[in-house]
C-alpha positions as CSV (number, residue, x, y, z in Angstrom):
1,M,0.0,0.0,0.0
2,R,1.2,3.5,-0.8
3,Y,1.8,5.9,2.0
4,K,-0.9,8.4,0.9
5,E,-3.5,5.7,0.9
6,F,-2.3,4.4,4.3
7,E,-2.4,7.9,5.7
8,Q,-5.9,8.5,4.4
9,I,-7.1,5.3,6.2
10,I,-5.2,5.8,9.4
11,S,-5.4,9.6,9.5
12,S,-2.5,12.0,9.1
13,E,-2.7,13.1,12.7
14,R,-2.2,9.5,13.9
15,I,0.5,8.5,11.5
16,S,2.5,11.7,11.8
17,R,4.1,10.6,15.1
18,Y,5.4,7.5,13.4
19,V,6.8,9.5,10.5
20,Q,8.6,11.8,13.0
21,A,10.0,8.8,14.9
22,C,11.4,7.4,11.7
23,G,13.1,10.7,10.6
24,G,10.6,11.5,7.9
25,D,10.8,8.1,6.2
26,T,7.2,7.2,5.4
27,R,8.0,3.6,4.4
28,K,9.6,2.9,7.8
29,A,6.7,4.8,9.5
30,M,4.2,2.3,8.1
31,I,6.5,-0.6,9.2
32,L,6.7,0.9,12.7
33,Y,2.9,1.3,12.8
34,R,2.6,-2.4,12.1
35,Y,5.3,-3.3,14.7
36,N,3.4,-1.3,17.3
37,I,0.3,-3.4,16.5
38,E,2.3,-6.6,16.8
39,L,3.7,-5.5,20.1
40,S,0.2,-4.5,21.3
41,Q,-1.2,-7.9,20.3
42,V,1.4,-9.9,22.1
43,M,1.4,-7.8,25.2
44,F,-2.4,-7.9,25.4
45,A,-2.3,-11.7,25.1
46,I,0.2,-11.9,28.0
47,I,-1.9,-9.5,30.1
48,C,-5.0,-11.6,29.4
49,H,-3.3,-14.7,30.6
50,F,-2.1,-12.9,33.7
51,E,-5.5,-11.5,34.4
52,V,-7.2,-14.9,34.3
53,A,-4.4,-16.4,36.5
54,L,-4.8,-13.6,39.0
55,R,-8.5,-13.7,39.3
56,N,-8.5,-17.5,39.6
57,A,-5.9,-17.4,42.3
58,I,-7.9,-14.8,44.2
59,D,-11.1,-16.8,43.7
60,A,-9.5,-20.0,45.1
61,I,-8.3,-18.2,48.2
62,L,-11.5,-16.4,48.9
63,T,-13.7,-19.4,48.2
64,I,-11.9,-21.3,51.0
65,R,-12.5,-18.5,53.4
66,F,-16.0,-17.2,52.4
67,G,-17.6,-19.9,50.3
68,S,-18.2,-20.8,46.7
69,E,-20.5,-17.8,46.1
70,W,-18.3,-15.3,47.9
71,L,-18.4,-12.8,44.9
72,K,-22.2,-12.7,44.6
73,D,-22.5,-12.6,48.4
74,S,-20.0,-9.7,48.6
75,S,-22.6,-7.3,47.1
76,Q,-25.5,-8.4,49.4
77,T,-26.5,-6.5,52.5
78,G,-23.8,-7.1,55.1
79,G,-21.5,-8.6,52.4
80,L,-17.8,-8.1,52.1
81,F,-18.1,-4.9,50.0
82,D,-21.1,-3.5,51.8
83,T,-19.1,-0.6,53.2
84,P,-18.6,3.0,52.2
85,A,-14.9,2.4,51.4
86,T,-15.7,-0.5,49.0
87,K,-18.9,0.9,47.5
88,R,-17.4,0.8,43.9
89,D,-16.8,-2.9,44.2
90,Y,-20.2,-3.4,45.8
91,D,-21.9,-1.6,42.8
92,N,-19.7,-3.4,40.2
93,V,-20.5,-6.8,41.5
94,R,-24.2,-6.1,42.1
95,N,-24.7,-4.6,38.6
96,A,-22.9,-7.5,36.9
97,F,-24.9,-10.1,39.0
98,N,-28.2,-8.4,38.2
99,K,-27.4,-8.3,34.5
100,L,-26.5,-12.0,34.4
101,K,-29.6,-12.9,36.5
102,T,-31.8,-11.0,34.1
103,L,-30.4,-12.9,31.2
104,N,-30.7,-16.2,33.1
105,L,-27.0,-16.7,32.6
106,Y,-25.7,-16.4,36.2
107,S,-23.0,-18.7,37.4
108,H,-20.1,-18.0,39.7
109,S,-17.6,-18.4,36.9
110,K,-19.5,-15.9,34.6
111,L,-19.7,-13.4,37.4
112,L,-15.9,-13.7,37.9
113,A,-15.4,-13.2,34.2
114,S,-17.6,-10.1,34.3
115,M,-15.2,-8.2,36.6
116,E,-12.6,-6.1,34.8
117,F,-8.9,-6.1,35.6
118,G,-9.3,-2.9,37.7
119,F,-11.6,-4.8,40.1
120,W,-8.9,-7.5,40.7
121,K,-6.3,-4.8,41.1
122,Y,-8.3,-3.1,43.8
123,Q,-8.5,-6.3,45.8
124,F,-5.0,-5.3,46.9
125,A,-6.0,-1.8,47.9
126,P,-6.1,-1.2,51.7
127,A,-9.9,-1.2,52.2
128,Q,-10.6,-4.3,50.1
129,Y,-7.5,-6.1,51.4
130,A,-8.8,-5.6,55.0
131,R,-12.3,-6.8,54.1
132,T,-11.0,-10.1,52.8
133,D,-9.0,-10.7,56.1
134,K,-5.7,-9.8,54.6
135,R,-5.4,-13.1,52.9
136,L,-4.6,-12.2,49.3
137,M,-0.8,-12.1,49.6
138,K,-1.2,-15.8,49.5
139,V,-1.8,-15.3,45.7
140,F,2.0,-14.9,45.5
141,P,3.5,-17.8,47.5
142,K,6.9,-17.5,45.8
143,K,7.2,-13.7,46.4
144,I,10.7,-12.7,47.5
145,R,11.2,-11.2,50.9
146,S,11.3,-7.5,51.5
147,T,14.6,-5.8,52.2
148,A,15.6,-2.7,54.0
149,K,15.6,-0.8,50.7
150,R,12.5,-2.4,49.1
151,K,9.3,-3.5,50.7
152,Y,7.5,-6.1,48.6
153,N,4.3,-5.6,50.5
154,I,0.6,-5.1,49.5
155,S,1.3,-1.5,48.3
156,Y,4.0,-2.8,46.0
157,I,1.7,-5.4,44.6
158,F,-1.1,-2.9,44.0
159,N,1.3,-0.5,42.2
160,E,2.6,-3.2,39.9
161,L,-1.0,-4.3,39.1
162,D,-1.9,-0.6,38.5
163,K,0.9,-0.4,35.9
164,I,-0.3,-3.5,34.2
165,N,-3.9,-2.1,34.2
166,T,-2.7,1.2,32.7
167,L,-0.9,-0.7,29.9
168,R,-3.9,-2.9,29.3
169,N,-6.2,0.2,28.9
170,R,-3.7,1.9,26.6
171,I,-3.7,-1.1,24.3
172,A,-7.5,-1.4,24.5
173,H,-7.9,2.2,23.5
174,H,-5.5,1.8,20.6
175,E,-2.8,4.1,22.0
176,P,0.7,3.5,20.7
177,I,3.0,1.7,23.1
178,C,6.3,1.9,21.2
179,F,7.0,5.6,22.0
180,S,8.4,7.6,24.9
181,V,5.5,9.3,26.6
182,K,4.1,12.3,24.6
183,T,7.1,12.2,22.2
184,P,7.7,10.9,18.7
185,I,10.7,8.9,20.0
186,I,10.9,5.1,19.7
187,Y,11.2,3.8,23.2
188,T,10.8,0.0,23.9
189,E,12.2,0.1,27.4
190,Y,8.8,0.8,28.9
191,I,7.3,-2.4,27.4
192,L,10.3,-4.4,28.3
193,N,10.1,-3.3,31.9
194,E,6.4,-4.0,32.1
195,Y,6.9,-7.4,30.5
196,A,9.6,-8.2,33.0
197,N,7.3,-7.2,35.9
198,I,4.5,-9.5,34.6
199,I,6.9,-12.4,34.3
200,M,8.1,-11.7,37.8
201,L,4.6,-11.8,39.2
202,F,3.9,-15.0,37.3
203,R,7.0,-16.4,39.1
204,W,5.8,-15.2,42.4
205,M,2.5,-16.9,41.8
206,G,4.4,-20.2,41.2
207,I,3.5,-20.2,37.5
208,D,5.9,-21.2,34.8
209,S,5.3,-18.4,32.3
210,K,7.5,-20.1,29.6
211,D,5.1,-23.0,29.5
212,L,2.0,-20.9,29.9
213,L,2.9,-18.5,27.1
214,F,4.6,-20.9,24.7
215,G,4.2,-19.8,21.2
216,L,2.8,-16.4,22.3
217,D,5.7,-14.6,23.8
218,H,7.6,-12.6,21.1
219,V,8.0,-9.4,23.1
220,K,11.8,-9.2,23.0
221,Q,11.9,-10.0,19.3
222,I,9.4,-7.3,18.3
223,C,11.2,-4.8,20.5
224,T,14.5,-5.6,18.8
225,K,13.2,-5.1,15.3
226,T,11.3,-1.9,16.4
227,D,14.5,-0.4,17.8
228,K,16.2,-1.0,14.4
229,L,13.8,1.6,12.9
230,K,15.3,4.4,15.0
231,P,17.0,7.1,12.9
232,V,20.8,6.8,12.8
């Protein structure tokens, strides 16, 4: 496809950042655009696997403590999230449950799947963590110990999950992830760092990410070829 046709489809405003990043080379800009899509695809697939693993681990722990219908029950009067500090969770669960019930589709697994990544992230926020009896650090049985310089505590976990959630949302809203923030500069270190953090959390969960992501994990390869498009 010729650049002018590509620009008309994608929009000049959107593609201009890629052109600038490639020193004005429109052919490389189209290649970079496709590399960014490849990178977004593979990162989203990895995040999706992580999200499912995370929510299933949370579910397993809370089911033992609060029963097999803990999520539905959390939005009932007197339930886990029936407090001012956890009202957003209460409303999210209640709305999802009511929708599934109306459609005659309710099951615990479907209700779990209805919750967005942000919901699971907030289970490691102070209010939610306290409501579930401070049990959820058990999700990460292989977590390394804190040191004097770095505390690998609940706040650390929440912040790492927040970064993953931000990246997930950027990809879902078709934002480019191959650039330095608010610049037309190719910068893959951001993705490589987030990728490394996800792999670390998999390891802390006791999950072999190489086996889980076999055939899907091409992050480093895509970043390498993306970096080669930087102007000399």
